N, C-alpha and C positions, 0 to 999 in steps of 0.2 A: 504493500500500500504506500509505503514511504517513497519507493522508487517511482511509483505512478504520480504521486504528488509532485515530486521533483521534476519529472518529465513535463507535467502540465505547467509548472512554474516557468520552466525554461521556454516552453512554447509561448506563453504569455509575454515573457520578456522579449522574445524575438519579434513578436507581433508589434510590441511597443517600439522597439528599435526600428523595425521596418517602416512603421508609420512615421516615425520621427525623420527618418532619412527621406522618405517620399515627400514629406512636407517641404523639405529643402530642395527638392528637384535635383538630386545628385545621384551619382553612381558610386560604386566602389572602384577606385582606380588601380591600375596595375602596380604603381609604385607605392601604394599605401602601406603595404606590409610584406615582409619577407617570411617565408615558411620553410625553415630549415629542419623542422622536426614535425612528425604527425600531430603532436600535442599542440602545436601552434595553430592548428585549424579549429580547435575546440573553442566555441563561443563566437566564431567569426560568421558574419552574414555577407554573402556575395551578392552584389547587385549589378549584373552585367548590362551592357548597353546595346548588344547586337546578338542575333540568333541565326543559326543556319541548320537546316535539315539537308544533308548532302544529297545532291541531285534533285532536290525538290524546291527549296525556297531559301532566300536570305532576306533578313529584314532588321531594321533598327528597332529598338524597343524603348518604351518610356521608363524612366527611373522607377524601380519597384514593381514593374509589371511582372518580372520574374525575379525570384530571389532564392538563395540556397543557404540556409542556416545550419551550421554544424554544431551539435552538442555531443556530449560523451557517448550517448546511446542512440541518438536519432539524427536524422536529416529532415529539416522542415523546408518543404518546397512550396513556393507560391508561383502560380502561373497557369494560364489556360491549358486545360486537358491534363496537366501533370501535378496539380496541387494535391498535397497530402503529407502525411507523416510516415517516414520510412525508417525502419530500424537499421542501425549500422552494425552489421555483424563483425566487421573488422576494417582496419585502415592499413593498407600495405604500401610501403615505399616501392616505387617502380623506376625504370630508367627515364620516364618522362615526368615523374612527380609522385603522385599518390593515387591509390584507387580505393574507394569506399564500396564494399560489397553490401548491397541493400536488400531489404525485404519489407514489403508493405505491412505496416503495423496492424491493419485491419484484415488483410488477406495475404496470408503467408505464401500462397502460390504465386503471387506477383513478386518476382525477384529481379533486381537490376543492378546498376552500378553508377557511380559518379567518378569520373576520371578528372583529376586536377592536374593541369598541364603547367609546369614551371618553365621559366626561361633560365638562362645561365646565371642570373643574379638571384635566383630563388623567389622571384615574384610570380604570381599567377597570371598567365596570359589568357587561359581559357578553361572552361569546364565542359566536359562531355557527359551528358546525362542520358541514361537508358532506363526507362521506367520499368520495363519487363523484358523478358527474353523475346517476346513477340514484337516489341516496339522497335522503331528505328532509333539510332543514336541522334541526339540533338546537341549541337555545339553552341555554347554561349561564350561570347567574347567579353573580356574585361576592357574597360575604356582606358586609353592613355589619358593622363592628366592634362587638361587644357593648359596652354602656356601661361595664360593670365592667372589661372588658379595656382599654378606651380610657383610663379614669381611672388605672388602675394603670400602664399603659405610658407615659402622658403624664408621670407623676411620675418614672418610672424612666429612660427613654431621653432622650438629649439631642436637643432639637428644633433644627431648622436655624437658628432665630433666637434661641436661648437664650444662647449664649456669645459675648460681645463681646470682640474683640481690638483695642484702640485703637491699639496699636503693637507692635513686635516684643517689647519687654521685658515687656509686660503678659500675654504668653501663659504665663509661668512661674507655677506654682502652680495652674493650671487643669486640669481633667480632663473628658473626654467619655465617654459610653456610646453608641456607634453603634447604629443600628437595622438597618443592612444591612452585610453583608460580601460583597464580590465577589472571587472568585478570578480575576484577570484573565487568567492564562495558560491557564486551563481554561474560561473563559467560563461560570462558574457563580455565580449570585446566591443568597445565603443570608440569609434573614430571621432576625434574632437573637431569642432568647428570654431572659427574665430569668435563667433557669437557666444560660445560657452565661457570665454574669458578665463579659462583655467590657468592659474599661475601658482607656482610653488616658490616661496622666497625663503632664503636662509639669512636670518636677521641677527645682527650683533647690536645690542643696546649698551651704550657706555654712559655711566652716571659718574659725575665728578663731585666729590664732597669736600668742601673746605673745612678742615679740622683745626685751622690756626686759632689759637686762643686770643681772644680780644683783649687789647691793652686796657687795664683799669684806669679810669679817670682819676686824676689827683684830687684829693679833698681840698676844700677851700683853706683849711688851716695850714696844710702843707704848702700851698701857694704863698700864703702870707709869710711863712718862715723863710722860704726861698727869697722873697723880696727883701728880707732883712740882711741878706749876705753882704758883707762889706764890699763896696764898689771897687776899692783899690785891689782887693784880693782877686776879685773876678777878672779884672783886666790883666792880671799876671798869668792867666791860664795860657799855657803854651799852645800855639797853633797846631803843632803836630799831635799833641795829646788830644786836642779837640777833634781832630780828624779820626784818631783811633777810636775815640768814644762813639763817633758817628758810625763807623764800620761795625762796631760791637752792637750798636743799636739795630743796625740793619739785619745782622744775623739773628737777633732776638725776634725781629719782626718777620723772618722768613716763613713763607706759607707752608703749611703741612696739608698736602693733597692726598685724598684717598680715591682711587679709581676702581669702580665696580663694573664688571662686564657680565652681561647676561645674554644667553643665546636662545633663539627660538626658531621654529619652522612654521611658516604660515601657508595654508592651502586655501586658495580663494577661487570661487567659480560662480557662474550664473547657473542656478539649478532650475530646470523646467519641469513642472508638474503636469499630471494628466489633465487637470481641470483648466490648463492654459495659463495658470499663474506662474510667476517666476520669483526667485529669491536670490539676492546677492549673499551667498553663504561663505562664511569664513571660519576656519578652524585653526587654532594656534596651539602648538606643542612646545612647552618649555623644555629645553635640553639640559640634562644634568651632566652627561659626559659622552665622549665619542671615542670609539675604538676602531682600528683598521685591521682587516685581514687580507691576505693575498692567497689566491688560488693558483699554484704553479701548474696545475693540470688544465687550466682553461685553454680552449682552442684559440688559434689565431683569430683576432677580431671578436673573441668572446668577452665575457665579463670577468676580468681578472682580479679586480680589487673591490672590496666591500667596506663601506663605512657604516657602523652601527651606532645609531643615536639613541641613548637611553633617555626617555621622556618622563615628564611628570605624571603621565597617565599610566596607571598600573597595567603591566602586561602589554604595553603598546610601544614597542621599539620601532624605529624607522630605519629602513635599510636603503642605502644608496649604492648603486653598482656602477663601476667605472670600467672602461675599455682598457686594453693594455697601454694605450697612450694616455691614460688617466683622464679621459673625458667622460662626462655624465651620460650613461646609457639608459638607466631606468631607476625607479624608486619603488619601494613597497611601504605603504602606510596602511596599517590595519588590513582590511579585506580588499584593498585596491592596489593595483600595480599600474604604474605610469611609465609609458615608453616614449622615448624621444623619437623624432622623425628619422626614418632610415633604419629602424630597428629590424 
């Protein structure tokens, strides 16, 4: 029963995501996401821009007219004549990418497949869907990203090799704008839009406290006694001695400064709700300490370094992952993982 509930929840989430993307009239672009492992597919929703049935027809399609959402156990397909929920029996790596062997959840006799075609950069160029053994294969093509969108997003989103972190202390004062947000407990991947205004900031707050003791004012009686000092004796004060007294006084008056540094991580985004309302939401995590680990076994281009931030929220550490070049690749905050562009 629990598995069924989870499946239904995933389906609802995919519908919500599909509707959200449809409302923005966009596709899933070839360069959006790399798929270097079968697990990278889980939670992703493909929205192709063209379709072909070999030797029959070719046509462009509207955003969201066809979609393919992959979960751990199911493939959710939307589109004319092929809409349905298909059980994923397995996902196998192949010479062209990946192959999902499918079975219709309502009719086990209907068995087919989804071939995911990768280019040499591990981006998905096309999807080849076969509903059943009796049906023809249908080819769905991913859209190249339009040049105008590419230039705008390249300037806005943080690329995987944009932000250098030479050491732990150098992270403070930096900020990133992730390209993907993954809800890890629900296995749903969400491509960000500029309108989401997602930004993660690493903040150093410096407070300066002046602890210098204030000089006490002389009492009136003391001032009167000083006035009675013999004038002749006062004029005999040596100039050099007077200068020494002045320097001594300066030392007494030297300020004592205390500097307090506090560190925090702020996650801010525009959250859109089902009823159409929006909220400018901000979460702040106070940082108590930071530790760094290195993974010598990380593959070339993988995530070699990890910074762990111990926060003021019990059981909620934040993990920052760096490439071998020590640039920011991704973050994990609670049940969310944030990927930089080009991941």
